[in-house]
C-alpha positions in Angstrom: 42.2 7.7 37.8 44.5 11.5 37.4 47.3 9.4 36.1 45.2 7.9 32.6 43.5 11.8 32.3 46.8 13.0 30.3 46.6 9.4 28.0 43.0 10.2 27.7 43.4 12.9 26.2 45.9 12.6 23.9 43.9 9.8 22.6 41.1 12.3 22.1 43.5 14.9 20.4 45.0 12.1 17.9 41.7 11.8 16.7 40.5 14.9 16.9 43.5 15.3 14.5 42.9 12.1 12.1 39.1 14.0 12.2 40.7 17.9 10.7 43.1 16.2 8.5 40.7 13.6 7.3 38.2 16.8 6.1 40.9 18.9 5.0 42.0 16.7 2.8 38.8 15.1 1.2 37.8 17.2 -1.0 34.4 19.5 -0.3 31.5 19.2 -2.5 30.5 23.0 -4.0 28.5 25.0 -1.5 26.9 27.9 -3.4 24.9 30.8 -1.3 21.2 32.1 -1.3 19.8 34.4 0.6 23.2 35.1 2.5 23.7 31.7 4.0 25.2 28.5 2.6 23.5 25.3 0.5 24.9 23.1 3.6 23.4 25.3 6.1 20.1 25.4 4.4 20.6 21.1 4.1 21.1 21.0 7.9 18.1 23.4 8.2 16.1 20.0 6.5 16.6 18.0 10.6 15.1 20.7 12.1 11.8 19.9 14.0 10.3 23.3 13.5 7.6 22.7 10.5 8.3 26.7 9.0 12.4 26.1 8.9 12.4 23.1 7.3 9.8 24.9 4.8 12.0 27.4 4.5 14.6 24.9 3.7 13.1 23.3 0.8 12.1 26.5 -0.3 15.6 27.8 -0.6 16.9 24.7 -1.3 14.2 24.7 -5.1 15.7 27.6 -6.0 19.2 26.7 -5.7 17.9 24.0 -7.9 20.9 21.2 -9.3 23.2 23.8 -7.5 22.1 22.8 -4.3 22.3 18.9 -4.7 25.6 18.2 -4.2 24.9 19.2 0.0 22.1 16.6 -0.4 24.6 14.2 -1.5 26.4 14.9 1.0 23.7 14.2 3.8 22.6 11.2 1.9 26.1 9.4 2.4 26.0 10.6 6.2 26.7 8.0 8.3 26.7 8.1 12.2 30.6 7.2 13.3 31.9 5.3 15.5 33.5 8.1 17.1 30.9 10.6 17.1 30.5 10.2 20.8 33.7 10.8 21.5 34.5 13.6 19.5 31.4 15.4 20.6 32.1 14.6 24.6 35.5 16.7 23.5 33.4 19.7 22.7 33.6 19.7 26.9 37.0 19.3 27.2 38.5 21.1 24.9 38.0 24.5 24.4 37.2 26.2 20.3 36.3 22.5 19.5 33.0 22.0 18.0 31.9 18.9 16.6 28.4 18.4 15.3 26.9 15.4 14.4 23.1 14.9 13.6 20.8 11.0 12.9 22.3 10.0 9.9 18.9 8.0 9.2 17.0 11.4 9.3 19.2 13.5 7.3 19.2 11.0 4.7 15.7 10.5 4.8 14.9 14.5 4.4 17.2 14.7 1.8 16.1 12.1 -0.4 12.4 13.8 0.3 14.2 17.1 -1.0 15.7 15.7 -3.8 12.3 14.0 -4.5 11.0 17.5 -4.5 13.5 18.4 -7.1 12.6 16.5 -9.4 14.8 15.7 -12.4 17.4 19.0 -11.3 18.5 15.5 -9.1 19.8 13.1 -11.0 23.1 13.4 -10.2 22.3 12.2 -6.9 20.6 9.2 -8.6 23.3 6.5 -7.2 23.2 7.7 -3.7 19.5 7.0 -4.0 20.3 3.9 -5.2 22.5 2.9 -2.6 19.3 3.5 0.3 16.9 1.3 -1.4 19.0 -1.3 0.8 17.7 0.0 3.7 14.5 -0.3 5.1 14.4 3.1 7.3 15.3 5.0 4.2 13.4 2.9 1.0 10.4 5.1 0.8 11.8 8.2 0.7 14.7 7.1 -2.2 11.3 5.2 -3.7 9.8 8.4 -4.4 12.8 10.6 -5.1 13.4 8.4 -7.9 10.1 7.6 -9.1 10.2 11.9 -9.4 13.6 12.0 -11.2 11.9 9.3 -13.8 14.4 8.4 -16.7 17.2 9.6 -15.4 16.9 6.8 -12.8 16.4 3.9 -15.2 20.5 3.3 -15.9 20.8 3.1 -12.4 18.0 1.1 -11.7 19.3 -1.8 -14.0 22.6 -1.6 -12.9 21.3 -2.1 -9.3 19.1 -5.1 -11.0 22.3 -6.9 -9.9 22.8 -5.9 -6.6 24.2 -8.1 -3.5 21.2 -6.5 -1.8 18.4 -8.8 -1.8 16.0 -5.6 -1.1 17.7 -2.8 -3.6 16.9 -5.8 -6.3 13.5 -6.4 -5.3 13.0 -2.0 -5.0 14.5 -1.7 -8.4 12.0 -4.3 -10.6 9.2 -2.6 -8.5 11.0 0.8 -9.8 10.9 -0.5 -13.3 7.6 -1.2 -13.4 6.5 2.6 -12.1 8.8 4.1 -15.4 6.2 3.0 -17.9 6.9 2.5 -21.4 10.4 0.9 -21.4 13.7 0.6 -23.5 14.2 -2.7 -24.8 17.6 -3.2 -22.3 15.0 -2.3 -19.5 12.5 -5.1 -20.7 16.0 -7.2 -20.8 17.1 -6.8 -17.7 13.8 -7.0 -15.7 12.5 -10.4 -17.4 16.4 -11.7 -16.1 14.9 -11.2 -13.1 12.5 -13.7 -13.3 15.8 -16.4 -12.5 16.7 -14.4 -9.6 18.1 -16.7 -6.6 16.0 -14.7 -4.0 12.0 -16.1 -4.0 11.0 -12.0 -3.1 12.6 -11.1 -6.4 10.6 -13.3 -8.4 7.8 -12.3 -6.8 8.4 -9.0 -7.8 9.5 -9.6 -11.4 5.4 -12.0 -11.8 4.0 -8.9 -9.9 5.7 -6.3 -12.2 6.3 -7.7 -15.7 2.6 -7.4 -16.8 2.7 -3.4 -16.0 5.8 -2.2 -16.5 6.6 -4.2 -19.4 5.3 -2.8 -23.8 4.4 -5.9 -25.6 7.0 -8.2 -25.8 7.0 -12.0 -27.1 9.0 -12.9 -23.7 6.0 -12.1 -21.3 4.5 -14.7 -21.6 7.2 -17.8 -21.5 8.6 -15.7 -18.6 4.9 -15.4 -16.5 4.2 -19.0 -17.0 8.2 -20.4 -16.4 7.4 -18.2 -13.3 3.8 -20.0 -12.4 5.5 -23.5 -12.1 8.5 -21.7 -9.8 9.1 -23.5 -6.2 7.4 -20.5 -3.9 3.8 -20.2 -3.9 3.9 -16.4 -3.1 6.1 -16.2 -6.7 3.1 -18.9 -8.1 0.7 -16.5 -7.0 1.8 -13.6 -8.6 2.1 -14.8 -11.4 -1.5 -16.0 -12.2 -2.3 -12.8 -11.0 -0.7 -11.1 -13.7 -1.1 -13.6 -16.1 -5.1 -12.8 -15.1 -3.8 -9.1 -15.9 -2.6 -9.0 -19.3 -5.6 -11.1 -20.3 -4.6 -13.2 -23.7 -6.5 -16.2 -23.9 -3.3 -18.9 -25.8 -3.5 -22.4 -25.1 -0.3 -22.5 -22.8 -1.8 -19.9 -20.6 -4.6 -21.6 -20.1 -3.0 -25.0 -19.0 -0.9 -23.3 -16.7 -4.0 -21.9 -14.8 -6.1 -25.0 -14.7 -3.2 -26.2 -13.1 -3.1 -23.4 -11.2 -7.2 -24.6 -9.5 -5.0 -27.6 -8.3 -1.9 -25.8 -6.5 -1.2 -27.0 -3.1 -1.7 -23.5 -1.5 -5.2 -21.4 -1.8 -3.2 -18.2 -2.1 -2.2 -20.1 -5.6 -5.7 -21.4 -6.4 -7.2 -18.1 -5.5 -5.2 -16.6 -7.8 -5.5 -18.5 -10.7 -9.2 -18.9 -10.4 -9.4 -15.5 -10.5 -7.4 -14.9 -13.3 -9.8 -17.9 -15.5 -12.0 -16.0 -14.3 -11.2 -12.9 -16.2 -9.7 -15.0 -19.0 -12.0 -17.5 -19.7 -15.6 -16.2 -17.9 -15.7 -19.7 -16.8 -17.8 -19.8 -13.6 -18.4 -23.7 -13.9 -14.4 -23.7 -12.6 -13.3 -20.9 -10.9 -16.4 -20.4 -8.0 -15.9 -24.1 -7.1 -12.3 -23.3 -6.3 -13.4 -19.8 -4.5 -16.0 -21.6 -2.7 -13.4 -24.6 -1.1 -10.9 -21.7 -0.4 -13.1 -20.0 1.8 -12.4 -20.6 5.3 -8.7 -19.9 5.2 -6.8 -17.1 5.1 -7.1 -15.7 2.2 -10.9 -16.6 2.1 -11.9 -12.4 2.5 -10.3 -12.4 -0.9 -11.9 -15.5 -2.2 -15.3 -14.1 -1.4 -14.2 -10.4 -2.9 -13.6 -12.4 -6.1 -17.2 -14.2 -5.8 -18.7 -10.8 -4.9 -17.0 -10.6 -8.7 -18.5 -13.2 -10.4 -21.6 -11.7 -9.7 -24.7 -13.8 -10.3 -22.8 -16.8 -12.1 -21.5 -17.5 -8.5 -24.9 -18.2 -7.2 -23.7 -21.8 -5.7 -21.8 -20.5 -3.5 -24.6 -19.0 -1.4 -25.0 -21.7 1.1 -21.2 -21.0 1.8 -20.9 -17.4 1.7 -24.2 -17.3 4.7 -21.9 -20.1 6.9 -18.9 -17.3 7.0 -21.2 -14.7 6.9 -23.0 -15.9 10.2 -19.2 -16.2 11.6 -17.2 -13.4 10.4 -16.2 -10.5 12.3 -15.3 -7.2 11.4 -14.6 -3.8 13.2 -17.1 -0.8 12.4 -19.4 -3.4 9.8 -21.3 -0.4 8.6 -17.7 1.6 7.2 -16.1 -1.8 6.2 -18.5 -4.3 5.4 -17.4 -8.3 5.9 -16.5 -9.8 3.0 -19.0 -12.3 2.9 -21.8 -9.3 2.9 -20.3 -7.7 -0.5 -20.0 -10.7 -2.3 -23.7 -11.6 -1.5 -24.8 -8.5 -2.5 -23.0 -8.6 -5.5 -24.7 -11.9 -6.4 -27.7 -11.0 -6.2 -32.0 -11.7 -6.0 -30.8 -15.4 -5.9 -29.4 -14.4 -2.4 -32.3 -12.7 -0.6 -33.7 -16.3 0.4 -31.0 -17.2 2.2 -30.1 -13.5 3.5 -33.8 -13.4 5.2 -33.2 -16.7 7.6 -29.7 -14.5 8.3 -31.7 -11.7 9.6 -33.6 -14.1 12.7 -30.3 -15.1 13.8 -29.4 -14.3 17.8 -25.8 -12.8 17.0 -26.6 -9.1 16.3 -23.5 -9.1 13.9 -24.7 -12.1 12.3 -28.3 -9.9 12.0 -26.4 -6.6 10.5 -24.5 -8.2 8.2 -27.5 -9.9 6.6 -28.4 -6.5 6.6 -25.8 -4.8 4.9 -25.4 -7.6 1.9 -29.2 -6.5 1.1 -28.1 -3.3 1.1 -25.7 -3.5 -1.4 -28.5 -5.2 -3.4 -30.1 -1.8 -4.1 -33.7 -2.5 -5.3 -33.3 -6.4 -6.1 -33.4 -6.5 -2.3 -37.5 -5.0 -2.5 -38.4 -8.6 -1.1 -36.8 -7.9 2.1 -38.3 -4.8 2.8 -41.1 -6.6 5.5 -38.8 -7.9 7.0 -36.2 -4.9 7.5 -39.2 -2.6 8.6 -38.8 -5.1 11.8 -35.7 -5.0 12.1 -36.3 -0.4 13.0 -37.0 -2.2 16.1 -34.8 -4.4 17.0 -33.3 -5.1 20.3 -29.4 -3.6 18.7 -28.5 -0.2 17.7 -26.1 -1.0 15.1 -29.1 -3.8 13.3 -31.7 -0.5 13.6 -29.8 1.9 12.6 -28.1 -0.6 9.3 -32.0 -1.4 8.7 -32.7 2.7 8.8 -30.2 3.0 6.1 -30.6 0.2 3.7 -34.2 0.7 3.3 -34.4 4.1 1.5 -32.0 2.4 -0.6 -34.3 -0.6 -1.5 -36.9 2.0 -2.8 -38.8 1.9 0.8 -40.1 5.1 2.2 -42.2 5.6 5.2 -42.7 7.9 8.1 -41.5 5.3 10.2 -38.6 4.9 8.3 -38.1 8.5 8.6 -38.0 8.5 12.9 -35.4 5.7 12.4 -33.2 7.1 10.2 -33.9 10.6 12.9 -32.2 8.9 15.8 -29.2 8.2 13.4 -28.4 10.9 13.5 -27.8 10.3 17.7 -25.6 7.8 16.4 -21.9 7.7 17.9 -20.2 7.0 13.8 -20.0 10.7 12.7 -20.7 8.2 9.5 -23.2 6.9 9.9 -25.0 10.4 11.1 -23.8 12.2 7.6 -25.3 9.1 6.2 -28.5 9.3 7.9 -29.0 13.2 7.5 -28.1 12.9 3.2 -30.9 10.2 3.3 -33.5 12.2 4.8 -32.9 15.2 2.9 -33.5 13.1 -0.1 -36.8 11.8 1.1 -38.0 14.4 3.5 -36.9 17.6 1.9 -39.2 20.0 3.7 -37.8 19.2 6.7 -34.6 20.4 8.2 -31.7 17.9 9.3 -28.8 19.2 11.2 -26.1 16.6 11.8 -23.1 17.6 15.4 -20.2 16.9 13.8 -18.9 16.2 17.5 
C-alpha cells in the first residue's frame, strides 16, 4: 500500500500539471467586472442554491449585457471531465491545490436561462445554444433563449436542420416555426424537412408548416406528401395542418377523404376534424368520429363532436354510452369529454341525459348533470329531475345539481339551501363557485367562503 503511494502521487501531479498547462495555453474568455467582481464570479453565482444570490447575479449580468456573454458561453460549454474526481481528491493532499468543479448540466441550464434573459444581447452564444438542443436535459432552456434572441438565431437554426442529431433537427424545425415571418431560404429549408429520414422530424415539419411559413405554393404539396407518409403520426399531423390552413382544393379534399378510412384511428381523427373545418361536412365527419370514440383517441373525438355541435346529434347514443363509463378525477373541475360533447350538441341530447340522471352509478349521474350544465337555458326540461337530485345520496351529485340549476334559469329557496351546503364542500373551487352563484341569486344575504 505504502509502496504504491509515491506512484499515485506522481500520477496525480502529472494530471494536475497537464490540467494547468491546458488552462495556460487555452485562450481565456474576456472577463469584465461589475460591482467589484468579475463576470465569471457573477456567472458562478447563477449556480447558487440561494435565490437572492442568483437574483443578484442575474441583475449584474444584465447590467454587463453583451460584455458578460463570453463567460456565459464558457458555462454553456461546461462538461464534467472524467478526471474531475481525481483532481478534487488532490485538493486534500496537495497544498495550495484548489480545483473546483460544478454540476455541468446545471451550469448549462442556468447559463442558457441567463442568455434568454439577455435576449438579443446574447446572440453571440447562439452556436452553443444550438448544441444544447441535442440534449433532453438542456433543450427547454436553450429553446427559450433562442426564441428570445429572435431573428439572429435563424441562420444557425437553418444549419441545425442538417444536424446528425435527430432531436436537434426536430427542435430546430419547431423553433423556426416560432420565428414568425420567415425568409425564402428559411422556408426552403423547412420544406426540405418533409423528407427527413426520421419520422419525428417529419411529424414536426407537418405541424410547423401550417404556422411557420407565409403563403407559398410549395406548402400544400409538402403537406399532401406528408399526409401519405409511412408513419401514422406524420399523416395525422399533416391532416391537422391541412385543417388549420383551411384551403379547400380538390387535392386537399381528396386526401382528407382518403384519411377517413386510414388504418389508424389517430389519422382518421385528424382527417375528420380537418374535413369538418374545411367543408362543414358532418355527414362524413360525424360517423368517423363516432366510430373511434372507443379508441385511445376517443376523448379527442368527443371534443371534436362537441365542436361540431348540433350537427353531431347522430352521435348522441354513442356519446351517452361513453358517458356512463368515462371516469375522470375531480369531474366538476375537468368534466368528461363526453359530457362536454353532449352539452355542446344541446337540446337534442336532453332526453337521453334525463335517463342517465337515474343511473345507479353516481359518476354517471354526475356526468349527466355536468352535460346539462353546459347547455345553459336549453336544458330547462331537465329542471324537475335536477331539483330531485338535490336530495341525491351522493354529495358530489347534489352539489353539481345545485350549481347547475341557477345557470339553467331555476331559482328557489331549495336551490339556495343546496348551494349553501356547497360552501362546505371539500373542493375550494366548488365552494367559490357556489358563493358566486349565491351572491347573484340572493344578493341581500351575506355569503362567506372559508378558503381553508
